[in-house]
VOBA-1610 file (N, C-alpha, C; in pm, whole numbers, padded with zeros to 5 digits, always signed):
BEGIN
Unk+00985-02775-04336Unk+00891-02672-04293Unk+00776-02660-04393Unk+00808-02678-04522Unk+00703-02671-04624Unk+00603-02785-04605Unk+00655-02903-04578Unk+00565-03018-04556Unk+00476-02993-04435Unk+00532-02944-04327Unk+00456-02917-04205Unk+00349-02812-04231Unk+00385-02710-04309Unk+00292-02599-04333Unk+00186-02631-04437Unk+00204-02743-04507Unk+00104-02782-04604Unk+00120-02715-04740Unk+00246-02684-04777Unk+00273-02631-04910Unk+00363-02731-04983Unk+00392-02705-05109Unk+00463-02801-05194Unk+00605-02825-05144Unk+00630-02940-05083Unk+00763-02970-05031Unk+00861-03010-05141Unk+00809-03050-05259Unk+00897-03087-05370Unk+00959-02963-05434Unk+00891-02852-05423Unk+00940-02725-05475Unk+00909-02617-05373Unk+00975-02622-05256Unk+00938-02532-05146Unk+00961-02386-05182Unk+00869-02300-05146Unk+00884-02156-05174Unk+00989-02094-05083Unk+01039-01981-05125Unk+01134-01909-05040Unk+01061-01850-04921Unk+01131-01845-04811Unk+01076-01785-04689Unk+01091-01633-04698Unk+00991-01563-04652Unk+00997-01417-04651Unk+01076-01374-04527Unk+01206-01397-04533Unk+01294-01367-04421Unk+01408-01466-04418Unk+01473-01477-04302Unk+01590-01562-04285Unk+01565-01661-04172Unk+01591-01789-04199Unk+01571-01894-04100Unk+01705-01945-04052Unk+01724-01948-03920Unk+01848-01998-03861Unk+01877-02140-03910Unk+02001-02162-03953Unk+02041-02289-04015Unk+02078-02396-03913Unk+02156-02360-03814Unk+02202-02457-03715Unk+02214-02392-03579Unk+02243-02473-03477Unk+02260-02418-03342Unk+02371-02314-03346Unk+02348-02202-03280Unk+02434-02086-03296Unk+02449-02014-03163Unk+02572-01980-03127Unk+02595-01915-02998Unk+02611-01764-03011Unk+02572-01711-03130Unk+02576-01566-03148Unk+02432-01517-03168Unk+02402-01462-03283Unk+02269-01403-03306Unk+02182-01489-03397Unk+02222-01614-03417Unk+02145-01705-03500Unk+02197-01721-03641Unk+02294-01636-03681Unk+02342-01639-03819Unk+02495-01630-03821Unk+02553-01672-03933Unk+02698-01670-03946Unk+02751-01527-03942Unk+02870-01512-03889Unk+02933-01381-03884Unk+02948-01327-04027Unk+02907-01204-04047Unk+02921-01142-04178Unk+02805-01165-04272Unk+02701-01240-04226Unk+02585-01262-04312Unk+02518-01129-04343Unk+02495-01104-04470Unk+02434-00977-04513Unk+02282-00992-04506Unk+02222-00944-04399Unk+02078-00954-04377Unk+02010-00824-04419Unk+01917-00832-04511Unk+01848-00713-04556Unk+01759-00657-04445Unk+01764-00529-04419Unk+01681-00470-04313Unk+01533-00483-04345Unk+01454-00506-04239Unk+01310-00515-04254Unk+01257-00655-04273Unk+01343-00749-04311Unk+01299-00887-04325Unk+01311-00960-04193Unk+01217-01050-04165Unk+01216-01122-04037Unk+01336-01215-04025Unk+01382-01228-03902Unk+01489-01322-03869Unk+01428-01430-03780Unk+01407-01548-03837Unk+01344-01658-03764Unk+01452-01740-03696Unk+01450-01740-03563Unk+01554-01809-03487Unk+01493-01919-03401Unk+01581-02006-03352Unk+01537-02125-03280Unk+01488-02093-03139Unk+01556-02002-03073Unk+01528-01981-02931Unk+01548-01835-02894Unk+01521-01804-02769Unk+01528-01665-02726Unk+01672-01616-02710Unk+01768-01709-02693Unk+01908-01669-02679Unk+01959-01591-02799Unk+01949-01645-02922Unk+01992-01568-03039Unk+01917-01436-03055Unk+01788-01437-03020Unk+01711-01312-03031Unk+01770-01205-02938Unk+01796-01243-02813Unk+01851-01145-02718Unk+01989-01096-02762Unk+02073-01189-02807Unk+02206-01151-02850Unk+02200-01062-02974Unk+02105-01092-03064Unk+02088-01007-03181Unk+02046-00866-03144Unk+01953-00855-03051Unk+01909-00722-03005Unk+02025-00646-02943Unk+02111-00715-02870Unk+02225-00648-02807Unk+02322-00593-02912Unk+02315-00651-03034Unk+02402-00607-03143Unk+02333-00502-03231Unk+02211-00464-03193Unk+02140-00361-03269Unk+02050-00414-03378Unk+02035-00546-03387Unk+01948-00603-03490Unk+01806-00617-03438Unk+01709-00607-03528Unk+01568-00614-03489Unk+01496-00714-03580Unk+01364-00718-03571Unk+01279-00803-03655Unk+01302-00952-03630Unk+01324-00987-03505Unk+01342-01129-03470Unk+01207-01193-03438Unk+01197-01323-03469Unk+01082-01402-03429Unk+01131-01542-03394Unk+01096-01589-03275Unk+01137-01722-03230Unk+01032-01823-03275Unk+01075-01921-03355Unk+00984-02023-03405Unk+01028-02165-03368Unk+01142-02178-03300Unk+01193-02311-03270Unk+01271-02368-03387Unk+01346-02473-03361Unk+01427-02536-03465Unk+01341-02615-03563Unk+01376-02616-03692Unk+01305-02702-03787Unk+01301-02848-03741Unk+01402-02890-03665Unk+01405-03026-03612Unk+01279-03057-03531Unk+01229-02961-03456Unk+01108-02984-03376Unk+00989-03018-03466Unk+00984-02954-03581Unk+00873-02976-03673Unk+00887-03112-03742Unk+01011-03154-03766Unk+01033-03288-03822Unk+00986-03394-03724Unk+01014-03377-03596Unk+00969-03474-03496Unk+00817-03480-03490Unk+00752-03366-03510Unk+00606-03364-03512Unk+00551-03441-03632Unk+00627-03441-03741Unk+00584-03510-03862Unk+00621-03658-03862Unk+00726-03694-03789Unk+00777-03831-03789Unk+00784-03885-03646Unk+00669-03913-03584Unk+00667-03950-03442Unk+00687-04099-03414Unk+00734-04177-03512Unk+00745-04320-03492Unk+00835-04353-03374Unk+00803-04460-03298Unk+00889-04498-03185Unk+01025-04547-03233Unk+01123-04530-03150Unk+01259-04569-03186Unk+01276-04720-03180Unk+01356-04778-03270Unk+01386-04921-03262Unk+01484-04947-03147Unk+01524-05071-03132Unk+01623-05103-03028Unk+01753-05029-03059Unk+01806-04961-02959Unk+01925-04880-02979Unk+02052-04954-02937Unk+02160-04925-03008Unk+02289-04978-02967Unk+02401-04891-03022Unk+02510-04887-02950Unk+02628-04817-02997Unk+02617-04666-02992Unk+02716-04602-03054Unk+02732-04456-03051Unk+02743-04401-03192Unk+02676-04290-03216Unk+02700-04215-03339Unk+02786-04095-03301Unk+02900-04084-03367Unk+03001-03983-03333Unk+03014-03883-03446Unk+03004-03754-03412Unk+03013-03646-03511Unk+03143-03568-03491Unk+03249-03600-03566Unk+03371-03518-03555Unk+03342-03374-03599Unk+03396-03279-03525Unk+03381-03138-03561Unk+03429-03117-03704Unk+03354-03039-03781Unk+03389-03023-03922Unk+03393-02876-03960Unk+03457-02850-04072Unk+03459-02717-04129Unk+03355-02709-04240Unk+03386-02629-04339Unk+03299-02621-04456Unk+03388-02585-04574Unk+03327-02556-04690Unk+03407-02534-04810Unk+03507-02420-04795Unk+03474-02322-04712Unk+03561-02205-04699Unk+03657-02210-04582Unk+03637-02303-04490Unk+03725-02314-04372Unk+03746-02462-04339Unk+03871-02501-04331Unk+03904-02640-04303Unk+03935-02660-04155Unk+03931-02786-04113Unk+03961-02821-03975Unk+04107-02860-03961Unk+04171-02809-03858Unk+04310-02843-03827Unk+04310-02927-03700Unk+04350-03052-03715Unk+04351-03142-03599Unk+04397-03281-03636Unk+04416-03364-03535Unk+04469-03499-03553Unk+04355-03600-03539Unk+04306-03654-03650Unk+04196-03749-03645Unk+04238-03881-03582Unk+04362-03920-03601Unk+04408-04043-03537Unk+04404-04033-03385Unk+04442-03917-03333Unk+04436-03896-03189Unk+04292-03899-03141Unk+04202-03837-03217Unk+04061-03835-03179Unk+04004-03977-03179Unk+04039-04057-03278Unk+03991-04194-03286Unk+04038-04274-03165Unk+04162-04252-03124Unk+04214-04323-03006Unk+04133-04287-02882Unk+04096-04160-02869Unk+04015-04118-02756Unk+03876-04182-02761Unk+03818-04189-02880Unk+03686-04250-02895Unk+03690-04397-02855Unk+03792-04467-02898Unk+03802-04611-02868Unk+03824-04638-02720Unk+03882-04542-02651Unk+03901-04556-02506Unk+03770-04542-02430Unk+03677-04465-02483Unk+03555-04429-02410Unk+03434-04514-02451Unk+03412-04531-02580Unk+03287-04590-02627Unk+03286-04742-02615Unk+03170-04794-02579Unk+03148-04938-02569Unk+03047-04978-02676Unk+03081-05077-02754Unk+02990-05118-02860Unk+03025-05054-02992Unk+02947-05079-03095Unk+02977-05027-03229Unk+02971-04875-03235Unk+03059-04818-03319Unk+03064-04673-03337Unk+03036-04640-03483Unk+02946-04548-03505Unk+02922-04491-03638Unk+02984-04353-03641Unk+03075-04329-03733Unk+03134-04197-03751Unk+03060-04127-03863Unk+02993-04017-03830Unk+02919-03941-03930Unk+03002-03820-03970Unk+03051-03820-04093Unk+03137-03714-04143Unk+03059-03614-04226Unk+03100-03488-04218Unk+03047-03386-04308Unk+03082-03428-04451Unk+03001-03388-04548Unk+03018-03444-04681Unk+03156-03414-04742Unk+03218-03300-04708Unk+03352-03272-04759Unk+03451-03376-04709Unk+03446-03407-04579Unk+03535-03506-04522Unk+03502-03646-04574Unk+03371-03673-04592Unk+03329-03804-04640Unk+03381-03829-04781Unk+03393-03724-04860Unk+03443-03738-04997Unk+03595-03750-05004Unk+03661-03734-04891Unk+03807-03748-04885Unk+03840-03894-04853Unk+03882-03973-04950Unk+03903-04117-04926Unk+04008-04146-04820Unk+04109-04061-04811Unk+04214-04084-04711Unk+04159-04067-04569Unk+04082-03961-04548Unk+04025-03937-04416Unk+03922-04043-04383Unk+03838-04076-04479Unk+03736-04178-04455Unk+03799-04311-04417Unk+03910-04343-04482Unk+03978-04470-04456Unk+04032-04476-04313Unk+04073-04363-04258Unk+04124-04360-04121Unk+04017-04411-04025Unk+03893-04365-04044Unk+03784-04407-03956Unk+03741-04551-03987Unk+03742-04588-04112Unk+03704-04725-04149Unk+03804-04826-04093Unk+03932-04795-04101Unk+04034-04886-04050Unk+04032-04897-03899Unk+03970-04800-03834Unk+03953-04808-03688Unk+03837-04900-03650Unk+03765-04949-03751Unk+03652-05038-03726Unk+03519-04968-03714Unk+03516-04839-03749Unk+03393-04763-03739Unk+03311-04777-03868Unk+03181-04777-03853Unk+03092-04761-03968Unk+03096-04613-04004Unk+03119-04578-04131Unk+03137-04439-04172Unk+03024-04399-04266Unk+02956-04290-04232Unk+02842-04242-04311Unk+02849-04090-04325Unk+02759-04038-04407Unk+02733-03894-04415Unk+02583-03877-04431Unk+02528-03772-04375Unk+02384-03749-04388Unk+02347-03685-04522Unk+02445-03634-04596Unk+02415-03575-04725Unk+02487-03445-04750Unk+02465-03389-04868Unk+02534-03269-04914Unk+02456-03144-04874Unk+02528-03042-04831Unk+02465-02916-04793Unk+02422-02835-04914Unk+02504-02833-05017Unk+02472-02752-05135Unk+02505-02605-05114Unk+02496-02529-05223Unk+02526-02386-05217Unk+02436-02312-05315Unk+02403-02189-05280Unk+02323-02102-05369Unk+02197-02172-05416Unk+02129-02235-05325Unk+02000-02301-05351Unk+02013-02423-05443Unk+02134-02472-05467Unk+02153-02585-05557Unk+02228-02697-05485Unk+02183-02821-05510Unk+02260-02938-05465Unk+02235-02984-05324Unk+02153-02917-05247Unk+02128-02959-05109Unk+02045-03087-05106Unk+02083-03179-05020Unk+02007-03303-05003Unk+01884-03273-04917Unk+01764-03277-04973Unk+01645-03242-04894Unk+01610-03346-04789Unk+01676-03462-04794Unk+01649-03568-04697Unk+01751-03567-04583Unk+01834-03466-04576Unk+01942-03462-04476Unk+01889-03487-04334Unk+01793-03407-04290Unk+01744-03422-04152Unk+01670-03554-04133Unk+01604-03602-04236Unk+01537-03731-04226Unk+01640-03843-04203Unk+01751-03836-04275Unk+01858-03935-04257Unk+01917-03926-04118Unk+01936-03804-04071Unk+01991-03785-03936Unk+01895-03840-03831Unk+01768-03816-03848Unk+01668-03868-03756Unk+01673-04020-03749Unk+01679-04086-03865Unk+01684-04232-03868Unk+01808-04286-03798Unk+01921-04220-03818Unk+02045-04267-03755Unk+02043-04246-03604Unk+01996-04131-03560Unk+01993-04105-03417Unk+01899-04203-03346Unk+01793-04240-03410Unk+01698-04333-03349Unk+01754-04473-03328Unk+01858-04507-03401Unk+01912-04642-03389Unk+02031-04650-03294Unk+02076-04535-03240Unk+02194-04534-03153Unk+02157-04500-03008Unk+02231-04559-02918Unk+02209-04535-02775Unk+02275-04406-02729Unk+02389-04371-02790Unk+02463-04251-02750Unk+02488-04162-02871Unk+02502-04032-02845Unk+02545-03936-02946Unk+02661-03858-02887Unk+02768-03842-02965Unk+02888-03778-02911Unk+02957-03695-03017Unk+03037-03600-02970Unk+03115-03515-03059Unk+03229-03453-02980Unk+03324-03396-03051Unk+03432-03324-02983Unk+03401-03175-02970Unk+03285-03132-03019Unk+03236-02996-02996Unk+03084-02999-02982Unk+03033-02914-02896Unk+02890-02901-02880Unk+02831-02841-03007Unk+02722-02902-03056Unk+02661-02852-03178Unk+02523-02908-03197Unk+02464-02880-03312Unk+02326-02919-03341Unk+02304-03068-03320Unk+02396-03151-03368Unk+02377-03296-03362Unk+02360-03345-03218Unk+02432-03285-03125Unk+02420-03326-02985Unk+02280-03294-02933Unk+02230-03175-02963Unk+02095-03139-02918Unk+01989-03225-02985Unk+02007-03254-03113Unk+01912-03342-03181Unk+01909-03479-03114Unk+02027-03532-03085Unk+02035-03663-03021Unk+01969-03665-02884Unk+01994-03562-02806Unk+01932-03553-02673Unk+01781-03552-02686Unk+01729-03478-02784Unk+01584-03472-02803Unk+01526-03608-02841Unk+01611-03698-02892Unk+01567-03832-02930Unk+01589-03934-02820Unk+01642-03890-02705Unk+01665-03982-02595Unk+01802-04044-02592Unk+01893-03998-02678Unk+02029-04050-02677Unk+02105-03998-02555Unk+02198-04078-02504Unk+02288-04032-02399Unk+02395-03945-02465Unk+02410-03820-02423Unk+02506-03731-02489Unk+02645-03735-02428Unk+02744-03696-02508Unk+02880-03689-02460Unk+02957-03593-02549Unk+03035-03503-02489Unk+03120-03410-02564Unk+03259-03416-02502Unk+03353-03474-02576Unk+03489-03491-02523Unk+03585-03506-02640Unk+03713-03509-02610Unk+03815-03529-02713Unk+03872-03399-02766Unk+03976-03412-02847Unk+04042-03297-02908Unk+03940-03214-02985Unk+03915-03089-02942Unk+03812-03008-03010Unk+03854-02960-03148Unk+03981-02974-03181Unk+04035-02930-03310Unk+04017-02779-03329Unk+04067-02729-03438Unk+04066-02584-03463Unk+04007-02559-03601Unk+03917-02462-03609Unk+03862-02420-03736Unk+03953-02313-03795Unk+03999-02337-03915Unk+04091-02244-03981Unk+04033-02103-03987Unk+04108-02006-03935Unk+04066-01865-03934Unk+03929-01848-03868Unk+03909-01915-03756Unk+03781-01906-03686Unk+03756-01763-03637Unk+03635-01713-03661Unk+03603-01576-03623Unk+03590-01567-03471Unk+03659-01473-03407Unk+03656-01463-03261Unk+03520-01420-03205Unk+03428-01374-03291Unk+03298-01329-03242Unk+03220-01441-03174Unk+03246-01565-03215Unk+03174-01678-03155Unk+03233-01719-03020Unk+03355-01683-02993Unk+03415-01715-02864Unk+03476-01853-02855Unk+03459-01935-02958Unk+03523-02065-02964Unk+03481-02162-02855Unk+03565-02263-02838Unk+03538-02370-02743Unk+03532-02319-02600Unk+03613-02219-02569Unk+03617-02166-02431Unk+03481-02109-02392Unk+03417-02040-02483Unk+03286-01980-02454Unk+03180-02088-02436Unk+03184-02190-02520Unk+03085-02297-02508Unk+03101-02371-02375Unk+03224-02395-02335Unk+03246-02463-02206Unk+03202-02375-02090Unk+03220-02245-02104Unk+03182-02153-01996Unk+03031-02141-01982Unk+02960-02139-02095Unk+02816-02119-02092Unk+02738-02248-02071Unk+02792-02360-02118Unk+02721-02488-02105Unk+02812-02596-02048Unk+02863-02575-01925Unk+02954-02675-01867Unk+02887-02810-01846Unk+02754-02810-01826Unk+02681-02934-01800Unk+02684-03029-01920Unk+02712-02975-02039Unk+02706-03056-02160Unk+02843-03101-02207Unk+02944-03087-02125Unk+03079-03131-02162Unk+03126-03241-02068Unk+03179-03346-02127Unk+03229-03458-02049Unk+03192-03590-02115Unk+03252-03696-02065Unk+03224-03828-02121Unk+03090-03882-02074Unk+03048-03843-01954Unk+02917-03882-01901Unk+02845-03755-01858Unk+02725-03732-01912Unk+02651-03609-01889Unk+02517-03641-01825Unk+02477-03560-01729Unk+02348-03579-01663Unk+02236-03557-01765Unk+02158-03660-01791Unk+02059-03654-01898Unk+01945-03558-01866Unk+01909-03547-01739Unk+01800-03456-01702Unk+01839-03311-01730Unk+01960-03273-01688Unk+02009-03138-01715Unk+02022-03115-01865Unk+02070-03216-01937Unk+02089-03203-02081Unk+01956-03183-02152Unk+01853-03253-02109Unk+01722-03240-02173Unk+01661-03103-02149Unk+01683-03046-02031Unk+01629-02913-02002Unk+01699-02807-02087Unk+01832-02819-02101Unk+01906-02724-02185Unk+01863-02738-02330Unk+01842-02862-02373Unk+01798-02888-02510Unk+01662-02826-02536Unk+01572-02837-02440Unk+01439-02776-02455Unk+01451-02627-02484Unk+01543-02562-02415Unk+01563-02418-02432Unk+01632-02388-02565Unk+01742-02458-02594Unk+01823-02426-02711Unk+01754-02461-02842Unk+01672-02566-02845Unk+01597-02599-02966Unk+01465-02523-02973Unk+01432-02450-02869Unk+01306-02375-02869Unk+01185-02467-02876Unk+01188-02575-02800Unk+01081-02673-02807Unk+00947-02619-02758Unk+00949-02509-02685Unk+00824-02450-02636Unk+00761-02356-02739Unk+00825-02338-02855Unk+00778-02240-02952Unk+00720-02303-03078Unk+00681-02429-03072Unk+00626-02496-03189Unk+00500-02423-03238Unk+00505-02374-03360Unk+00391-02300-03417Unk+00300-02396-03494Unk+00177-02356-03517Unk+00084-02436-03596Unk+00117-02421-03744Unk+00068-02513-03828Unk+00089-02496-03973Unk+00039-02362-04025Unk-00077-02318-03978Unk-00131-02189-04023Unk-00041-02074-03981Unk+00015-02082-03861Unk+00105-01976-03815Unk+00232-01971-03898Unk+00288-02087-03931Unk+00408-02090-04014Unk+00379-02033-04152Unk+00266-02070-04211Unk+00232-02013-04341Unk+00222-01861-04334Unk+00166-01812-04226Unk+00146-01667-04213Unk+00279-01595-04199Unk+00364-01638-04108Unk+00488-01563-04082Unk+00592-01584-04191Unk+00589-01699-04260Unk+00684-01724-04369Unk+00639-01661-04501Unk+00518-01607-04505Unk+00468-01548-04628Unk+00412-01650-04725Unk+00363-01761-04672Unk+00314-01871-04755Unk+00161-01886-04750Unk+00090-01793-04695Unk-00053-01811-04670Unk-00132-01843-04797Unk-00092-01790-04910Unk-00167-01810-05034Unk-00123-01935-05109Unk-00027-02010-05050Unk+00029-02124-05121Unk-00014-02258-05063Unk-00099-02256-04962Unk-00137-02380-04895Unk-00212-02473-04989Unk-00186-02602-04977Unk-00259-02701-05054Unk-00404-02702-05012Unk-00490-02742-05102Unk-00632-02744-05073Unk-00665-02833-04956Unk-00593-02946-04943Unk-00624-03040-04834Unk-00570-02993-04701Unk-00494-02883-04700Unk-00442-02830-04574Unk-00523-02715-04522Unk-00622-02671-04600Unk-00701-02556-04559Unk-00812-02597-04464
//
């Protein structure tokens, strides 16, 4: 976002508010996030804004997903595509995934044709035993990078790496609907959501889990998904109609006085 807005991307300033991190079926933020009153809540689409209002929260602004701005910055045509990039559902440092990866791999091998790239969250990628399970299945195993914590250690090239990988694959798939599926659809990948959805340890019921996602987005579940319907849903969920100008982003993020001279 800093690069798009024309401010120092090597040392990006803090946003005057909160920016939605990933695709979210609640109000745009993790359950229990302590949001200071009066600061803007920048969300991807109108769905989180409406749900947030229903919960009594205010100060929402729809700006679209940061992914949309990356595509505006990196419009290169895709190379020849082949195979599938598969994103197993993952947890995070505070919540682990409970499920059978061997069973999931068997399901993937039954469905996918051609080479498979398994993209693991960095915690899983750092687990040699888990990584070996996917490698021994014949999959290419990668990670897009480290998330980091408390403003430290995050890989700033994460989305760039994801963009490069999605551009080289014909299909994008996962056992749960999430950001990666929408990103892939926006890149022209054939989407697929199937297999053991696994369980997130102590998953908060506020999100409604897999049952809610299947109920609200049935068109996006299955081994073969209608691409036209998927692209329309993606347009809405990524907020592709809300792309702001660099000047608008600088204004709403509180960066107006930080623009580079060549961006003015």
